Structures are given as C-alpha cells and as structure tokens.
N, C-alpha and C positions, 0 to 999 in steps of 0.2 A: 491519678493525676495526669498521666500522659494523654488520656482521652479528652480531658478538658482543654488541652492545647490544640486539638484538632479543630479546623475551621468548621463552623456550622453553616450548612447550606441555607440561604435565605429563602423564604417563601415568595411566591409571585406577588408583586406589589408591595412587599415589605421594604420599608425605607431604611437606609443606612447612610451614615456620613461618609464623606470622601476618605477620611482617615481610616474608617472601618473597612471600606472597600479595598484600599491600598494594603491594609494589614492582611486582609483575607487573600489578596492576590499574592503577596509576598509569602505567606504561609503555604499556599498551594504550589507555588513555584519551588519552594524548599522541599515539599513532600515529593514532588515529581523528580527533582534532582536526587533526593535520597533514594527513591525507588530505582532510579537509573544506576546510581553508585552501587547499591546492594546487588542489583542484577549483574553489574559488570564484574564485581568480585566473584560472584558465584559462577558466572560463565568462564571467567579467566581461570578459575581453579579446574574447570572441566574443558578447557579450550581444545585439548587434544582430541576429545570425542567430536567436538564441533568441526574441527579441521578435517578429521577423518570423514565425517558425514558430507562435507562440502566437496571432498576429493573423490567421492564414489562415482560421479559421472565421467571421470577420466577414463579413456580407453585402457584396456588391460595392458599392463607393461609400462605405462607412462608414469614417471615420477616427477615431482616438482623439485625445482632447484632454487636456491637463494644465492644472492651475490652480496657480499659485504658482511661485516661482523654483526651489525645491529639488525639486519633484515629479519631473521627468525623471530626476534623479540617483538619488533614493531608490527610484523605480520600477525602475531598472536594478539597484540593489542588491538589492531584494526578489526580482526574477526570477532574478538570478544566484545568490542563496543557495539558492533552491528547486532550481534546476538542479544546483548543486554537491552538494546533499543527495542527490539521486537518483544522481549519479555516485559519490559516496563511500559510499553505502549498503552495497555489497558488502564494502568494507573494514571498515566499522563492524560489520556483522553477523559478519564473520569473526573480528574481535577479541573480540567478545562470546562467540561460540561457542567460541573457543579458551580463553577463561577459564573457561567453565562445563563444557565437555566432560569434563574429567578426573573430574568427580563422577558421570558416567554410565558404565555398562558398555558394552563394545564393540558389542554387538548393539543396544542402545538408541541409541548414537551413529549407527549406520548408518541406523536407522529415521528419526531426526530429520533427518539429512542429506538423506534422500530426500524427506521432507516439505518441507524447506526449498527444495529444487530445484523441487518441485511448486508451492510458494507463490510463488516468483519467476516461474514461468511464468504462474500465475494473475494476478499483479500486472501483468505485461506485457500480458496479454490484457485486463485491466480498463482499463488506460491507453489501449490502442489502441481499444477499443470506445467509451470515453468521448470520445476525441478525434475519431474518424472518424464515429461514428454519432450520439451523443447531443448533443455540443457544437454542431455546426453547426445542428441543428434547434432546440435550445433558444435559441441566440443569435438566430437568424432570427426566431423567434416573439416573443421578449422585446423586441427592438429595433425591431420593426415594429408592435407592439401599440398601437393608438390613435395612430399616428404623425401622423395628420392633425390631432390636437389639440395636439401639442407640437413644439417644435424639439428633436428627439432628439440629444443629444450624449453620447457614451460616454466616460467618464473613464477614462484609462489605468490608474490605480491600482486602481480598483474592478474593471475588466475583468480584469486579470491575477490579482487575488485570487479572482474568480469562477472563472476557468479553473483555477487551482491547486486550489481547493476541490473543484470538480467532478471533476477527474482523480483527486485523492486519494480522494474518496468512492467513485468507481467502482473504484479499486484495492482499497479495503477491502472493498467489496461482493463482489468476485470472490474474496475469501478465505473465503467461506462454507463450502466443503467442508472447509477446514482447521479452522475453528472447530467445525463439527459433529463431525468425527472426534475432536477433542479432548474434546468433551462425551461422546461415546460411549466413548472410552477411559477417562474418569473415571467412567463408569457413571451419568452424570447423565440421559442419554436412551438409548434403544435404537432400532434401525432400525425395529422394529415400531411404536414410539411415534411416530416421525417420519411413518410412513405414515398412522397413525390421526388425526394432527393436522394434516393438509394444509390444512384451512380456516383454522385459526389461523395457520399459517405464511404463507399467502397474505395474510391481513390484516396481519401484521407486516411482510411484504415491501413491501406497498403503503405502509404507514406509513413505513418506512425510505426508500423512494424519494421520498415526499413531503417528507422532511426534507432531501433533497439540494437544492442550489441551482437547481432547475428546478421551475417551477410550472405549466407548460402540460401539457395532457393527452397530447399526442403524445410529448413527452420522457418523461413519466411511464410511458407504455406501453413505450417503448424500454428503460427501466430495469428495469421489472418482469419483462418476458419473460426476459431472461438470468438474473435471480434465480430464477425458477421452474425454468429448466433446471438451474441450479446446485444447487437444492434436490433435484431428482430425482437428479442425479449424486451428491449427498451421501448419499442413501438407499442407492443401489447400492454406493457405497464403504463405507458403514457396515455393510451386510449382509456384504460380502466380508471386511472386517477383523474383524468380530465372529466369524465362523467361524474365521478364522485364530487369533484370540486364544483362542477356546474350545479349539481343538485344542492350542494351546500351554499351556493351563491357566491363562491370565492372568485370564480372567473368572471362573474357578471358584474362585479363591482366596478364602478367608474373611478378613473384616476382623479 
C-alpha cells in the first residue's frame, strides 16, 4: 500500500491536469523533507563521529572551545544538518529530476543524466581536495599566524562554519566544467573564445579563490591550480561537444 502512494514519474509528452501536477509536486517535496529528516536523525545520533572527522585538520594540540550554555547543542545541530543535507541530496535531486524529466525528450534526458553523474563525481573530487589538501594548510596557517601575540582559542561554532563553507566552496568550484558546457550549449561562449580569453579567466579564478574563506597565499595557490586544470578540461570538453552538436545540427539551428 505504501508503494501506491509514491508518485509515478510521467512519460515524455504524457498529459496531466494542473491538480495532478501540484499533487505530484507536493508529494515529492514531502519525500525530500522526509529523507532530510531521517538523515538528520541518523547523523545527529552519530554527530560525535562527524565532529571528530571535521576536527582532524586542526593542528596537533589545538582544541575547540565553546562559549555559552547552548553552544555545544546548537553546534551539534548545525553540523548534523549539513551532514544530513549531503546524505539526503541524492534523494532530493532524484525527486527534482523525476518532476522535471517528463518535459524533456528521451535523448535530452540521457544527456542530462550523464552530466548529473559527472557533476556528482566533480563534487566528490572537490570535497576530497578541499578536505585533504586545502583545509589542513589553511587552518595551520590561520591558527598559527602571530600566535606569539595572542592566546589563540578556536571557537567551535566558527570553526565548523569555516570548514563547511570551505568544503562547499571547493565543491562548487569543481563544477566549472558543467557551468562552462552549459554556457557553450546556450551559445553564450565558444571553445575558441575560451582559449582566447585565458588571461581573463585566470584573473577571475584568482578572484574566486580569494573570495573563499582562505586568505593565505599557500592555500590560494592550492585552490587556483586545480581551477586552471579544470578550465583546460572545460576547453577540451567544449571542443568535443561543439563538434558533436554541430554534426547533430544543434548549433546550426536558426533562432
């Protein structure tokens, strides 16, 4: 009986009334929220392990401190929520995709599904690179800078916000090939234009890296280098897909 209550994904071109669409949307939103809630409960029960994992990049001998009666509890809530969001993200994306997919043709659905899988791989690569490469160096520099002048105490609430923002930023940065391919597909840019504007791209990448929550030159360099490699990958992918789309007559279509 429970399976009958799950929304059925419509086929391409299958008609449905407005009420049916709204009912499907409501059900998929509820499923997404339920997945997030269940993931939150599971992560909260194991939040000590997650907090310990996020604390490993700290230099040896450094301990986190909290201020106030409620901060330990709300810090656990914050960390558990972000962990739950990562776990529930595949379910949320699947529900979103299932709602939007019927509007697209089968060929387009396969292309988007492939790019989605590629995007998930890039996201995982960005998170791993941020956690194992950038984060330890950034934290070591920032927590030891002028330490002879201060009694450096690292507040738990700020630290976990910093780690979350850093990992999220690196995950977004690693999505560059997807963003570039989308712009190429929309004919906003071309592979040739990407090649000719490398200098501007390098400047923008340094600017983006500077906006991430790391301010030391070592971490900045570690962030810019993979962005340069991803930019070159984007050029090669754009060249390949431009040729494919040209052969298929996609880019030759008139507005």
